[in-house]
C-alpha positions as CSV (number, residue, x, y, z in Angstrom):
1,M,33.7,8.5,-7.0
2,A,33.8,8.5,-11.0
3,R,30.8,6.4,-12.4
4,T,32.1,4.3,-15.1
5,S,28.6,5.5,-16.8
6,D,30.4,8.9,-17.1
7,V,33.2,8.2,-19.3
8,S,33.0,6.9,-22.7
9,L,35.6,5.0,-24.9
10,R,35.5,8.0,-27.7
11,Q,36.9,10.1,-24.5
12,L,39.4,7.8,-23.6
13,R,40.7,7.4,-27.2
14,Y,40.7,11.3,-27.8
15,F,42.5,11.7,-24.4
16,V,45.5,9.2,-25.2
17,A,45.5,10.7,-28.9
18,A,46.7,14.1,-26.7
19,A,48.9,12.2,-24.8
20,D,50.8,10.7,-27.7
21,A,50.4,13.9,-29.8
22,G,51.4,16.5,-27.2
23,Q,48.9,18.9,-28.8
24,F,45.4,19.0,-28.7
25,S,45.2,20.3,-32.4
26,Q,47.8,17.1,-33.6
27,A,45.6,14.7,-31.6
28,A,42.4,16.1,-33.5
29,L,44.0,15.5,-36.8
30,R,45.0,11.8,-35.8
31,V,41.4,10.8,-34.9
32,H,39.9,13.0,-37.5
33,V,37.9,15.3,-35.2
34,S,37.7,18.8,-34.5
35,Q,40.1,20.5,-31.8
36,S,37.3,21.5,-29.9
37,A,36.0,17.7,-29.4
38,V,39.3,16.6,-28.2
39,T,39.2,19.5,-25.7
40,A,35.9,19.1,-24.7
41,A,36.7,15.0,-23.8
42,V,39.6,15.9,-21.8
43,L,37.7,18.2,-19.8
44,Q,34.9,16.0,-19.1
45,L,37.4,13.3,-18.2
46,E,39.0,15.7,-15.9
47,E,35.6,16.8,-14.2
48,V,34.6,13.1,-13.7
49,L,38.2,12.3,-12.3
50,G,38.7,15.3,-10.2
51,V,42.3,15.7,-11.2
52,S,44.2,17.5,-13.8
53,L,45.5,15.3,-16.7
54,F,47.3,17.8,-18.4
55,D,49.3,20.9,-17.7
56,R,48.7,23.4,-20.4
57,L,51.9,24.9,-22.1
58,P,52.5,27.6,-24.3
59,H,53.3,25.1,-27.1
60,G,50.9,22.1,-26.2
61,V,50.3,20.1,-23.6
62,A,52.2,17.5,-21.2
63,L,50.9,14.8,-18.8
64,T,50.6,15.5,-15.2
65,A,51.7,12.6,-12.9
66,E,47.8,11.5,-12.2
67,G,47.6,12.1,-16.2
68,H,50.2,9.5,-16.7
69,K,48.4,7.2,-14.5
70,F,45.3,7.2,-16.3
71,V,46.7,7.0,-19.5
72,Q,48.0,3.5,-18.7
73,H,44.4,2.4,-17.5
74,S,43.2,4.0,-20.6
75,R,45.4,2.4,-22.9
76,H,44.8,-1.1,-21.4
77,I,40.9,-0.4,-21.7
78,L,41.3,0.2,-25.6
79,E,44.1,-2.2,-26.2
80,T,41.8,-4.8,-24.6
81,L,38.9,-3.9,-26.6
82,Q,41.0,-4.1,-29.8
83,D,42.3,-7.4,-29.0
84,A,38.7,-8.9,-28.7
85,L,37.9,-7.4,-32.1
86,S,40.7,-8.4,-34.1
87,E,41.5,-11.7,-32.4
88,P,38.7,-14.0,-34.9
89,L,40.7,-12.1,-38.0
90,F,43.8,-14.7,-37.5
91,L,42.2,-17.7,-36.2
92,S,44.5,-17.2,-33.4
93,H,43.8,-20.3,-31.3
94,A,44.5,-22.6,-34.5
95,I,48.0,-21.3,-34.6
96,A,51.0,-23.6,-32.4
97,G,54.8,-23.7,-32.2
98,S,57.3,-21.2,-31.1
99,V,58.9,-17.8,-32.0
100,R,62.4,-16.9,-30.8
101,V,62.7,-12.9,-30.1
102,G,65.6,-11.0,-28.7
103,A,64.9,-8.1,-26.8
104,S,66.9,-5.2,-25.1
105,Y,66.9,-3.9,-21.3
106,T,64.5,-1.1,-21.8
107,V,62.1,-3.0,-24.1
108,L,61.9,-6.0,-21.6
109,G,61.5,-3.5,-18.6
110,Y,59.3,-1.1,-19.9
111,F,57.2,-2.2,-23.1
112,L,57.2,-5.5,-23.6
113,P,55.6,-7.4,-20.9
114,S,51.7,-6.3,-21.0
115,L,52.1,-6.7,-24.9
116,L,53.5,-10.6,-23.9
117,A,50.6,-10.9,-21.8
118,R,47.9,-9.8,-24.7
119,F,49.3,-12.2,-27.3
120,K,49.4,-15.1,-24.7
121,R,45.7,-14.3,-24.6
122,S,44.9,-14.2,-28.2
123,Y,47.7,-17.1,-29.0
124,P,47.8,-19.6,-26.3
125,Q,49.5,-22.5,-28.3
126,I,52.6,-20.3,-29.1
127,E,55.6,-20.2,-27.0
128,V,57.5,-17.0,-27.0
129,D,61.5,-17.7,-26.5
130,L,62.5,-14.4,-25.1
131,L,66.2,-13.7,-25.0
132,D,67.6,-10.8,-23.1
133,L,70.2,-9.2,-25.4
134,D,72.1,-5.7,-26.1
135,R,71.4,-4.2,-29.7
136,V,74.1,-5.0,-31.2
137,N,73.9,-8.5,-30.2
138,I,70.4,-8.3,-31.3
139,E,71.2,-7.3,-35.0
140,S,73.8,-10.0,-35.1
141,A,71.6,-12.9,-34.3
142,V,68.7,-11.9,-36.5
143,A,71.3,-11.4,-39.7
144,Q,72.7,-14.8,-38.9
145,G,69.0,-16.4,-38.6
146,D,69.6,-17.4,-34.9
147,L,66.3,-14.9,-33.9
148,D,63.2,-14.4,-35.7
149,L,62.9,-11.3,-34.5
150,G,64.3,-8.6,-32.8
151,L,63.1,-5.8,-30.7
152,T,65.5,-3.0,-29.8
153,I,65.6,0.9,-30.0
154,V,66.3,1.2,-33.8
155,S,67.3,4.9,-33.4
156,N,70.4,3.7,-32.6
157,T,71.0,1.3,-35.3
158,Q,73.5,2.6,-37.5
159,H,73.1,0.0,-40.6
160,L,69.5,-0.3,-40.4
161,H,69.0,-0.7,-44.1
162,V,70.1,-3.8,-44.2
163,F,67.0,-5.1,-42.1
164,E,63.5,-5.4,-42.9
165,H,62.0,-3.2,-39.7
166,R,59.0,-1.7,-38.6
167,V,59.1,1.2,-35.9
168,L,56.4,0.3,-33.4
169,I,56.4,3.6,-31.0
170,R,58.2,7.0,-31.3
171,S,58.5,8.1,-27.8
172,P,59.0,11.8,-26.9
173,R,62.1,12.7,-24.7
174,R,61.3,15.1,-22.1
175,L,63.2,16.4,-18.9
176,W,62.5,14.8,-15.6
177,L,63.2,17.0,-12.5
178,S,62.3,17.3,-8.9
179,N,59.0,20.0,-8.5
180,Q,61.6,21.7,-6.4
181,H,64.3,22.2,-8.6
182,P,64.9,25.8,-10.2
183,L,63.8,24.5,-13.8
184,A,60.3,23.8,-12.6
185,S,58.9,27.0,-12.8
186,E,60.1,27.1,-16.5
187,A,57.2,25.8,-18.7
188,L,59.2,25.3,-21.9
189,P,62.8,25.5,-20.6
190,R,65.7,25.0,-23.6
191,L,68.6,22.7,-23.6
192,D,71.1,25.5,-22.9
193,D,69.1,25.9,-19.5
194,V,69.5,22.6,-18.5
195,A,73.0,22.7,-19.5
196,E,73.6,25.3,-16.3
197,H,72.6,22.3,-13.8
198,A,73.8,19.1,-12.7
199,Y,72.8,16.1,-15.1
200,I,72.1,12.5,-14.4
201,L,73.0,10.4,-17.0
202,A,71.4,7.0,-17.8
203,T,73.8,4.5,-19.6
204,V,71.5,1.8,-20.1
205,D,70.9,0.5,-23.6
206,E,73.7,3.0,-25.0
207,G,71.6,5.9,-23.3
208,Q,75.3,8.1,-23.0
209,V,75.5,7.7,-27.0
210,S,72.0,8.7,-27.8
211,T,72.4,11.8,-25.2
212,E,75.8,12.7,-26.3
213,R,74.1,12.8,-29.8
214,Y,71.6,15.2,-29.8
215,W,73.9,17.8,-27.0
216,Q,76.5,17.6,-29.5
217,E,74.0,18.6,-32.3
218,K,73.3,21.7,-30.3
219,G,77.0,22.4,-29.5
220,L,76.2,21.7,-25.6
221,T,77.3,19.7,-23.2
222,P,75.6,18.3,-19.9
223,R,77.3,18.7,-16.6
224,V,77.2,15.1,-15.7
225,A,77.3,14.5,-12.0
226,F,76.6,10.9,-12.0
227,R,75.8,8.3,-14.5
228,T,74.0,5.0,-13.6
229,S,72.6,1.9,-15.5
230,S,70.0,1.7,-12.8
231,M,66.6,3.5,-13.7
232,E,65.5,3.4,-9.8
233,A,68.9,4.8,-8.7
234,L,68.2,7.6,-11.6
235,R,64.7,8.0,-10.5
236,G,65.7,8.8,-6.6
237,L,68.4,11.1,-7.7
238,V,66.4,13.1,-9.8
239,A,63.5,12.8,-7.3
240,H,65.5,14.0,-4.4
241,G,67.0,17.2,-6.6
242,F,70.7,16.1,-7.3
243,G,70.1,16.5,-10.9
244,V,67.8,16.4,-14.1
245,T,67.9,13.9,-16.8
246,I,66.1,13.7,-20.0
247,L,64.6,10.5,-21.2
248,S,61.8,9.0,-23.1
249,D,58.3,8.8,-22.0
250,M,58.2,5.2,-22.4
251,L,60.8,5.1,-19.5
252,Y,58.9,7.8,-17.1
253,R,57.2,6.8,-13.9
254,A,55.6,9.4,-11.6
255,W,57.5,8.4,-8.6
256,S,60.6,7.4,-6.8
257,L,61.1,4.2,-4.7
258,E,61.1,6.3,-1.8
259,G,57.6,8.0,-2.9
260,K,59.0,11.3,-4.1
261,K,57.4,12.6,-7.3
262,I,59.0,13.5,-10.4
263,D,58.0,16.2,-13.0
264,I,58.7,16.3,-17.0
265,R,58.7,19.3,-19.0
266,P,58.7,19.3,-22.8
267,L,61.8,21.2,-23.9
268,A,61.8,24.2,-26.1
269,D,64.5,22.5,-28.4
270,A,63.5,20.1,-31.1
271,I,65.1,16.6,-29.2
272,P,64.6,13.1,-31.6
273,P,62.1,10.8,-30.0
274,M,63.4,7.1,-28.7
275,E,62.2,5.2,-31.7
276,L,61.6,1.7,-30.8
277,G,60.8,-1.0,-33.4
278,L,61.2,-4.6,-35.1
279,I,63.6,-5.7,-36.9
280,W,63.8,-9.5,-38.8
281,H,65.9,-11.2,-41.6
282,P,65.2,-9.8,-45.2
283,Q,65.6,-13.0,-46.9
284,K,64.3,-15.3,-44.3
285,S,60.7,-17.0,-44.5
286,L,59.3,-16.6,-41.3
287,S,57.3,-19.4,-39.6
288,E,53.4,-19.1,-39.0
289,P,53.8,-18.4,-35.1
290,A,56.7,-15.6,-35.8
291,Q,54.7,-14.1,-38.7
292,A,51.7,-14.0,-35.9
293,F,53.8,-12.3,-32.9
294,R,55.2,-10.1,-35.8
295,Q,51.6,-8.8,-37.2
296,F,50.3,-8.4,-33.3
297,L,52.8,-6.3,-32.3
298,I,52.4,-4.0,-35.6
299,M,48.7,-3.9,-35.2
300,A,49.1,-3.3,-31.3
301,C,51.2,-0.3,-31.5
302,T,50.5,1.3,-34.9
303,G,46.6,0.0,-35.5
């Protein structure tokens, strides 16, 4: 069993940077150390944990299922420390009131819950009035002043310039597949390789529109075998080998509900990341609680 004394915050920080960058060299640039320092930190963590955290690929690294699980724990540790250090700067307990926020399905399900819990610990007297809306209705409500802030997939927004905005995360899109799938033996499959196999298309949060966009840019068409708005149905179909899909790391979970493993692979083609961001009205003056929530999200996601 790993001992906490065997793991340092520095190792966790380097590991998370490598997970985000997908390359040890790029991670080293982000944390301002040598590549060998990042490599050594990851190897030390793998030795302590007794598992491989990354698959080493010709052009980078990809988290293993165990790596995905451990990176969530690592982020929680680093985020908790960041909140503890940042909180005194904002006099957070003195701010009271409410903030009205619209968020889309994937934001609510896969991004916001842990951040809301962190925000509530830091700002216990601010109430977040959260509305479940699609992107179009979020943009409309922000433009009309009915929402203070909107959280949505801004890479799908056609007229982003009409809002003040901040991209909070850029989540790489990768290939999801069963470990028994023919493409599982390919370290770096191409999009035209994927086009030869059955494809499971996620339709939630404009998934079909964003998927078709980058397929069309490559002059290809996926062999769609099934369309679904249910992420759990999609995971089950992929895990059982009925098809593959390409989705962002933010949505990835290593196991289906039935306990079958889902693997991921980076693609040789340049696939645009999913950009999740915050929007607000360019002329509207935000209340103190809304400013606090906006600043918290920006600091929590981008530092």
